[in-house]
N, C-alpha and C positions, 0 to 999 in steps of 0.2 A: 736235270744235269746241265751245267753250263754248255757242254759240247752239243747238246741236243735242243738248245733254245730256239724259239721261233718268235716272230713278231706277235705283239698283243693282238688278239682277234684273228689269229691264224685260221685260214679257211681250207680244210682238207679237200673239199670239193674243187676248189680252184687249183690246188696242187695236182689233183688227179686230172683235171681238165688240161692243164699245161702239159702233163705227161702224154695224154692222149693226142694232143695236137702235135707234139714233138714226134711221136711215133708215126703219125699220119704223114707228116712231111718227110720223114726218113724213108718210109715205104714208097712214097710218091717219087722221091729221088731215085730209089733203087730201080723202079720200073723204067726210068729214062736212061739208065746206064746200059751201054751196048758194047759188044766186042769192037775193038779198034780204038776205043777211047782211052785217054790218059786221065790221071787223077786231076790234072789241071783243068781239063775239059769238064769233068764232073763237078769241080768246084764252081765253075761258071753256072752250071745248072742249079747247084745248091743256092748260090747267091740270088738267082732269079726267083727261086721258090720262096726263099726267106722274105724277099721284098714284096712278093705277092701275098704272103700270109699276114696275119695280124700280130705276128711276133714283134715285141718292142725292140728286141735286140738278141744277139746271142750272148750267152754268159761264158762260153768257152768256144774257141774256134773249132769248126767241124774237123773231124779226122776222117779222111778217105784213104783207104789202103787197097791197092790192087795187087793181085798176084804175089810175087816174092816179097812185096812190102808188108804183107800180112804177118810176116815173121818178125817184123820190127817191133821193139817195145815202143811205148808212147813217147818216150823221150828221144828216140832216134828219128832223124829225118828220113823221109822216103828216098829211095833211089829215084832220080829224076827220069822222066820220059818212059816209065813202064807202061806198056800198052796192054790193055785187057784182051785176052785171047777168047776164042770161041768156047773152049772148055777151060774155065778158070774160076777163081774165087775172089771175092772182095768183101770188105766190111766197112760200115759207116758208123760214126759216132757223132750225134748231134745234140747240142745243148742250147735250148732257147728259153727266152723269158716271155711269158704271156700273163698280162694283168698283174705283174709284180711277182709271179711265181715261176720257179725254175722247172723246166723239163729236161730230162737227160736220158737218152736211149741209144743203144748200140745193137746192131744186128749184122749177121753174116749172110751172104748170098752166093749161090753157086750157079754158074752158067754151063749149059751143055752137059756132056758126059764127063764127069770128073769125080771118080769114086773117092779119091783121097780127100778132095774138097768136101764132098758130101759127108764123109765120115767125120772129118774135123768139125764141121758145123754141127752135126748131130751130137758128137761127144761134148762139145762146148755147151750146147743147150741142156744136155743130160746132167752135166756137172752143175750147171746153174740150178736146175730143178732139185737135185739132191742136196745142195747146200741150203737152199730155201727150206726144204723139208727138215733138215737138221736144225735149222734156226727155230722152226715152229715146235719141233718135237723135243729137242735136247737143250734149247735155250742157250746155245753157245754164245760166247763173247765174239766180238768182231775178229779178234786175233785167232780164236779157235775156228771160226768159219773159214778163214783162209788157209789154215793148216790142214783142215779137212779137204778143201778144194785142191790143195797141192797133192795130197794123198790120192785123191780120185784121179787127178790128171796123170800122175805117175803110173798108177795101176792101168790106165788106159793107153799108156805108151806115149804120153805127151808131157811137155814141160809147161808148168803154170808160169805165165809171164806177169810179174807184179811191179815191174819198173814203170810206173805211171798208170797201172790198172789195179789199184789197191783198194778201191771203194772209197767213198767220200760222202759228206753231208749233202742234203738236198732240202729245199724249203723255199722261203721267201728270199728274193734276191736283195743283197748277196748273202748267201749262207756263210761265206768266209768271215763275215762280221762276228759270227758266233764261234766258229771253229774251222781251222784250216788243215787239221790233221786227216789221217786216213783210217778207213774202217779196219784194215788189217792190223792196225796197231792199237785199236780200241779195246781195252781190257774188260769192259763191261758188256752186258747183254744189250744190243742195240734196240732202241725203241722202234716200233713200226712206223713207216712213212716219214722217216727222218734220214734215211741213208740210201745210197746207191750201191748196189752189188755189181761189181765188174768181174767178169771172168774172161781172161785171154789165155789161150793155149797155143802152142806151136809144136810142130813135128819137123825137126831139122833134117831128118833123113829124107822125108818126102817133100820138103820145102813148102810146107803149107801151115797156115795159122788161121785161127778163128776167134771171134769176140762176141760176147753177149752182155748186155747191160740193161738194168731196169731198177726201179725202186724196190727196196726190200720191204714188203708189206707185212 
């Protein structure tokens, strides 16, 4: 399909390697984030890690959300000067290019004793796993995958946030040369290793949100 095209001679091993390196950098960044930091300070850490890595560039700017900003959709700017607390939540979204291939990963992290945060992170990860299982078992379209994710989020007491977290293509850089649309509007069954599945949820009552992103294998 036109929407799932890749470069001639596409190397799946290189795509997987790019993803592994992206996840490694993301986790490295997470270990350096501490209470008392702002998102701006974390961005400095990210910039240093990217420069030290063998990434050619980023293909989308990193998204760093602390505390109340985890409630924001991806299209909303963060509230400035939010300081990470001892018991708090944050998520990271990193998209890098290695050897001409795109990596894109998102994870949520919880600091200290924060039950609502731990629940949100676990719920987000569980929804991601359930949607992936449905993809393999029921062969859903991209549109159906996100309808299922919305149902699971609602049943768990959360809102699925799709403004900017709707899933998208992945592949050789730039994938947008082939397709700029979103997974949640894709009406066919997605091919494996061609798409990113993004799950973002929020609980407005408890003022907490979570995010998980990885390749749809």
